[in-house]
C-alpha atoms as one frame of an Amber mdcrd trajectory, in Angstrom:
protein
 -49.801  17.189  10.623 -50.787  13.794   9.338 -53.133  12.918  12.346 -53.281
   8.968  12.183 -49.358   9.437  12.627 -50.338  10.207  16.073 -51.014   8.143
  19.461 -54.202  10.130  19.958 -55.753   7.889  16.580 -53.988   4.734  17.734
 -55.735   5.139  21.139 -59.028   5.895  19.197 -58.665   2.734  16.889 -58.354
   1.296  19.962 -61.089   2.536  21.998 -63.397   1.013  18.208 -61.789  -2.605
  17.760 -60.672  -3.542  21.593 -64.934  -3.076  21.695 -65.285  -6.099  19.269
 -62.523  -8.535  21.737 -63.885 -10.555  24.262 -64.046  -8.856  27.030 -65.978
 -10.638  29.968 -66.589 -15.239  30.870 -69.726 -15.610  32.268 -69.145 -18.796
  34.498 -65.992 -20.257  32.231 -68.442 -21.197  29.974 -69.323 -18.052  27.363
 -66.898 -14.961  26.566 -69.020 -12.137  26.011 -67.065  -9.014  24.426 -68.865
  -4.785  24.102 -71.078  -5.385  21.220 -72.024  -8.676  23.305 -72.339  -6.526
  27.006 -73.771  -4.074  25.627 -76.915  -5.619  24.217 -77.761  -7.908  27.853
 -81.094  -6.411  28.359 -82.082  -7.887  31.009 -82.110  -6.028  34.261 -80.357
  -3.204  32.833 -82.429  -0.530  30.774 -81.753   1.243  26.911 -79.749   3.979
  28.978 -77.223   0.725  30.438 -77.044  -0.145  26.665 -76.658   3.908  25.429
 -74.163   4.551  27.697 -72.237   0.909  26.206 -72.085   2.091  23.181 -70.907
   5.477  24.065 -67.413   4.292  24.482 -66.428   3.545  20.402 -68.471   6.913
  19.426 -65.855   8.518  21.547 -63.108   7.115  19.269 -64.778   7.796  16.141
 -65.144  11.948  17.622 -61.785  11.825  18.162 -60.197  10.052  15.015 -63.436
  12.704  13.346 -61.930  16.108  15.461 -58.412  14.750  14.357 -58.893  13.864
  11.367 -60.345  17.986  10.971 -57.228  18.835  13.099 -60.163  20.385  15.562
 -59.454  17.581  18.499 -59.825  19.349  21.808 -57.705  18.073  25.299 -61.292
  17.936  26.950 -62.770  15.667  23.794 -59.705  13.675  24.791 -60.136  13.702
  28.249 -64.164  12.408  28.136 -62.695  10.024  25.948 -60.307   8.835  27.925
 -61.871   8.879  32.152 -65.614   6.919  30.654 -64.531   4.287  29.939 -61.977
   3.735  33.480 -64.610   5.199  35.397 -66.864   2.799  33.741 -64.869   0.170
  34.336 -64.822   1.169  38.007 -67.881   0.928  38.589 -68.317  -1.910  37.082
 -65.772  -3.912  38.854 -67.078  -2.333  42.860 -70.552  -3.283  41.545 -69.484
  -7.300  40.296 -66.106  -7.254  40.587 -66.183 -11.150  41.929 -69.000 -12.265
  39.354 -67.023 -12.167  35.834 -63.321 -13.071  34.275 -62.464 -10.097  33.064
 -60.143 -10.893  29.547 -58.600  -8.738  27.483 -60.745  -6.547  25.663 -61.043
  -5.252  29.486 -57.544  -4.597  29.822 -56.619  -3.148  26.542 -59.515  -0.840
  26.423 -58.902   0.705  29.837 -54.797   0.801  28.684 -55.938   3.015  25.726
 -58.329   5.028  27.979 -55.633   5.849  30.539 -53.283   6.460  27.622 -55.685
   9.229  26.191 -56.314  11.005  29.826 -52.102  11.045  29.654 -52.212  12.699
  26.364 -54.217  14.828  27.104 -51.700  16.261  29.523 -48.591  16.374  27.736
 -49.804  16.363  24.248 -48.632  19.628  22.395 -50.449  19.530  19.165 -53.927
  19.222  20.314 -55.786  22.899  21.314 -57.347  23.470  24.196
């Protein structure tokens, strides 16, 4: 089966590409993409930056493992739950300070699809 015709592959491509679409608007002046938010290191540490870059790396891992027909349900689950939990924590810590833009919602949708596909996909290894 050609992996690049599956929903899992498109969700993984979404995790990667949505990282470059504007995510938040600060003070109604600046729009920041996921890359720009990850590179903000004012009050946050390098750990924050690394944790943010894990989102597209998980997308690349899903694509790589899927192209080799070795995609596991655990990788799909982690690739979906990690960005969702990251957004929930960020929302509860800074929810009222920012306006969330299309990139956040598209990334959350791709993540939610990966979580759902963990349970309903029949061509993924356990």
